[in-house]
N, C-alpha and C positions, 0 to 999 in steps of 0.2 A: 537519509540519515530519513527523509519520509520514510519510504520503511520500515524499520529502523521503530518509528515511533506507532506503524501502525500494528506492527508486531510488538512492542511494549503492553500497548491499549492492549494488542487480545489478551493478552495472559491477561493482565487488570479483572480488567472484561468478565474472565473465563476463572478467574478465584474468586473474583465476588461474590459467583452467581456458590463456588462448590461447596464456599463458608455457609452463603445463605440457606441452601439445601438440607447442611450438615447440623445450621445451628434451626432448622425447621424437624427434621428426625427427633433429634435429641428431645427440640423440645414433646413434637408426639409421644415420644415414647415416659415422660416425666410425667403428663397430664393419663396416661393409662389412655390411652384418645386411637380408639381410630383407623389408618388409611388405606387407603381401595376403592378400585371403582367399580365392587361385585353388588352397592347396593343399586345402581342404575336397573339389575334386571327384577325386586325386588318389587312388587306392588303397589306403586302409587298411593293412594286411597281419595285424590279428589278429582273432581269432573273441571270439563273446559269447555265451556260454554259456547264462547264463539272463539271459533276458529273450525280452522276449512277442514285436517282436518284432526274429526272425535274425540273425544277419548272418556272416559270414563276408569270410576278410582277404579280397573281389575288392570289395570294396563296396568307398565312400567314403566319408572319413572323415563330411560329411555324413547319411551317410545311421545312422550308430555314435553320433553327436551327437544325433540326431531320435531312435533303439533309446533313451540313454539317459536321455535326457526323456520319451518318453511312460513307462519303466517309473518314473520318478524320480513326473510326472503320478497312475501307475494304484496307487501305491503311499502314496501322498498323498492320494487318497481313501476309498482307504481305511482309515488310520491319523483321514480322519477321523471320518467312517460313528462307530471303533467309538472312538472315545474322548471322543465326542462326549454315544456311552452313560452309557460309564460314567462322563463327566463330571455328568451330568441328575446317574442314583442315585444318590451320592455324596455332591455339593449336597442332594440330598434326602433326602433320608436324613440331616445334620447337623440337615437344619429341625423330625426330626422332636421329638417330647416327650420320647423311653423314649433314654434315660442311653447303657446300651450299644449305643446304630442308632446313638449321637450320636459315643461314644468310640470305635465302629473310624469312621467316614470323620476324625476327627479325625488319627487313626496309619497306616486308607491311602492322605491326604494329607499330615503329614506326612512321612512315610519319602521316598514318590519324588516328589515336589517341590525337596527337600534334599539325595538321590544326583542324581553327574553327570552328565550321559542317553550320555555312551559308556564309563560303569564300565555301568551296567544295555546295554546294548549291548551287552559287552563279556560281565556276564555270565547272560541269562542267548542268547547263544555256546555260549562255553562250557557252558552246565548239558542244553542241549539238546541235541548232540553227547557229553553222556556218557554224558547219563540216556536219551538214546531209546533202541530195539535198533538194532543193526544193520539191515540189504535185508534178511537168511536168518529170522532172532526178528522180521519185524514188526511189530505188533502193524489187527489189522482187524478193522474194521467194518462186512461186505461187500462193497461192491467194492473198500473206501477205503481204504492203507495207509499208515503211517505209520512212521518211523523215522528214526535218523538225514543222512539224505539226503533231508527229505519229504517232506510227503507228498500223496495219490500218491490220483487220483480220477476216476471217470464221466467224462467228456471229449463234450460236444453238442457236431455240427459247427456251425464257421463262419457260416456261412451262419444257421439261428436265432434269434441275436443278434445280426439285423438289425431287425430294434421293436423294439430297442430304441432303434433313433437317434431314433424317434417319441417320445419318452416323457417327455425333458427341454422337447416341443416345448409338452404342454401346458400346462407353468404358465405360460405368454404368448395359451394363445387368450383369444378375450373372450367369457366368459361368466362366469360367475358360479362365487365358489371351490369350494360349497359341491358342485355340479358336478363343478370338472375333477378333484375329488377322488376322487369316483365313474366318473370315468369313468377316473378315469388308474389307481381298482383294477378295476375293470371289465379294463381291458388287460390289467395284472399275473395276471390272471385266465386270462381267454384265453392271452397267453404258454406262463405255463405247465406249460398242454390241451395244446398243440400242441404243449410240447417230446416230450414219449410218444410222440410220433408219428415219431420222428426216427430213425437208428442210433445211439449213444449204443458210443465207443471205452471199452473196457475198458484198467486196464491189466493185467499178466498178471504174474504172480508169476515170475520165471527164480530159475535155482542160487543167480547173485551182483547180480542187476538188477532195476527191478520197466523195463516194454517197454508202450511206449500213454498211450493216458490222457489226463486233464491234470498236469500239477505242480503244489503252488508251493514251490519250492530251499527250504531251512533258513535259506538268507540273509533269504532271504526272509520267513518266518513270527516270525525271529531283531525283525527293525525291527517287522514289524505285533503282535505283543508290548510290546514292548519305546518304544517310538515313540506309542506308547495310553494305556500306563499311565503312567508319566515327561506324556505330555498334559494325559490325562484330572485328574491334581490338580489344574493350573494354571487350568481350564475349571471341575471344579465350585467349588474360589473363585472364580468370574470370575458364574456363574450366583448362586452360595450369597448375593455381596455382592447381587446387583441379587436375588436373594428381601425380603437382608432391607432392600429400601430400600421396598419396597411399609408399608403399612402392616395395622398388627398386628389396628388391625378389620375386617378384611376377612374375616379368617381367621377371630375368634371370630367373624362376622357369620354363615358358613357351614357355619362348626360347627351355629349353633342350628339353623343348615336343616339335619343331623343329616346335611351328605358330609362322608364318611372327606378321608384324609386327601392322598391321593396327588389324588381327586375334584379336594381342591384346589388341589393346588399344577396339578392338569389344564386347570382350567377360568377357574378363578382367577387363581393369583398369575403362576404362566409368562408367562399372553399381556399382562401389561401388566410385565411385569420385562425380559421380550427386545427391548424400545427401550432398557435399560440397558443391560444385561450385552451385545451388540454385537456395543456399538463393541472392547473388551477382548477379546469371544467369537474377535473377526475379525484384530484382532490374533496371537492360540494361533495359527488357525489357520498365518499366514501361516509364522507360525516353527516348525511342523510340521512345510511345504513345505519350510523352509532348514533347519532337519535336519537332511533323507534325507541330504545332503552327507555325514555321522561316519560312515554306508557304508558307504565310503572302506574305513573302516576294519576289516570285515567279507569284503573284497572283493567286496560286489555291484556289481552298477557303473550308479549311476544316471547321471546324467548331469556330478555333476562332479566326482565318479572317472575317467568316461570326456575329458572335456575338457580340467580344469586335470590331470587324470594318465595316465593314455592316449597319446593327445591329446598332449600338452604333454613327457612327454621325447622321443614319439617322433619329432614333426618334429621338433623346438625352436622353431613359433611361441609360441614366451611368451603375447608380447601382445594377439596375435590372442586366440588362446584364453584368456585372463581376461577380455578385451573378450566374446565369445564369455556367454563367462560376467556378468560384471556386467548385461550390456544384457538374457540368458535372467531372469533373480529378477531384474531392478525392470521387467520387460515382466508376472509370474508376480503381482505384488506388485500393481503398477496394473486388473490385470483381474480377481485377487480379490476388490480392497478394488469394484474398479465393479462388476464384479456383483453382492457380500453387497450393498453400499447400493446398491441396485430389487430385491429381493427388499424385504428393509426399508423399503425407503422412506416410506410411508406409513404408516408404526407411527414413526418417527422424527417425519413433519411432524404428527402427532396430538397422541405426546407436546412433542415445544417447544412444540404451544398452550398444552397445560396452561401 
């Protein structure tokens, strides 16, 4: 019976998709519209200023899409890292037996989880634009400058970062986990030492601007702060739920051995809670990546804003642009799910046996 229902549902879904496709092609033909993706290889005609992969008007639409996608993925990785640290911190804080620490965690989670993300983005952006000083009065720590145009810092040459490509490959090396961790730490230590032998590009302060070095624009910093704070409140609840699922007797046993609260969480509770909160944590990572599409509200050139905004309005190829957006976000979800399931597969398997 179940197989019959599944087969019937599949047939209905295929028929619906076929009808939609026929209807779309019929409407395109009636309105004499063009359909195709050949426009991606034509000249874009616009520049992208705040982009990690620079794009100018003479380059193609597809180059602009990849530049926007790179902006989105890089921002997503930075937000995932920061929000995970914040979420784990407040999750552990909420499990302490000190009332005022628990209340701090609850207030943080309830405030930032219940305020809409777009409101937080606009609030942080307005706060940074009006609170931070202009370029001429930049806050300076050594060769690092902070102003209402962004964060300026010394930049190492691009060739010095190539060794980092091999760092993720160490995770799949056929050696024991302890040796992988030691090798990774040693690799990072050698890489940091090697940076001392390169000539760093230092930003120079002029009368009206800062030239040279690296720069994180005010929009990028705004999204990093707002998205990380918003997502960390949900991540904290995910991790807290996993921690509360572990028997309290294990905490009491660890306390009887003289372990501190942080040691108990790090070595006993969190490794067991990871298989429990991992699925919901993955969901939050994917939601964070998709929420970056709200960057269009403050003019940051992310993938969605470039593809479904600038390129769609300029080329008039609305259907093609929406198909590209749906396909890319679908691939991000599939790849992200597969990657994190591979990482956590041994833990999920052992948890299923229990």
